[in-house]
N, C-alpha and C positions, 0 to 999 in steps of 0.2 A: 485744469491741467494744461500746460503749455506744450507746444511742439518740442521744445528743447528738453523739458523734463520727461515727456513721454518717450522720446527716442533714447535719452540717456538711461532711463529705467529699463527699457527693453534690451538695449545692447550691452549694458554693464560697462560702458566706456566712460572715460573722464569727460565731464561736461564741457570743458574748454575745447577739447578736440572735436566733440560732436558739434558744438556751435560753429567752430571754424570750418568744418566740413560742410555743414548746411549752408553757411555763407558762400562757400565756393560753388556749391551746387546751384544756389540761387543766381550766381554769376554765369551760369551755363557752362561751367567746367565739367569735363567728362570724368568718369571714374578712373580710367587709366592715367589721365593727366594729373589728377589729384594725388593718386598713390605714388606716382613717379617724381613729380616736380614740386609738390607742396608738402613734402614730408615734415618740414619744420613746423608747419601750421597744424598738421593733423596728428602729430606724435607718432609718425611712422606707421599709420594704419595701412593695412594691405587692402587689396581690391575687394576681398570678401567682406571685410568689416565695413568698408565704404558702401558696398552694395546693400548690406544690412541696414545701414543708416538710411539709404534711399528707400528701401522697402518700408521701414517703419515710418518714415516721413510721409510716404504716400498713403499708408494706412491711416495715419492721424488726419491728414487732409481729407480723406474720404469720410471719416467719422465726423469731422467738422461740418461737412456739407449736409449731413442728415439733419 
């Protein structure tokens, strides 16, 4: 299972928006910045949905380390 498929399954969000959000997070963009200024790339995800993506991304990365 990949990071993208794991987060998409957990959040029930569209894969392209999850991918774009993860890309922005990897570029060190903050949650408020992404939700306010990158709406076109994230499909208008709000801060709570982006925080969920962050949470599941961190969970997946922790599982990968094991």
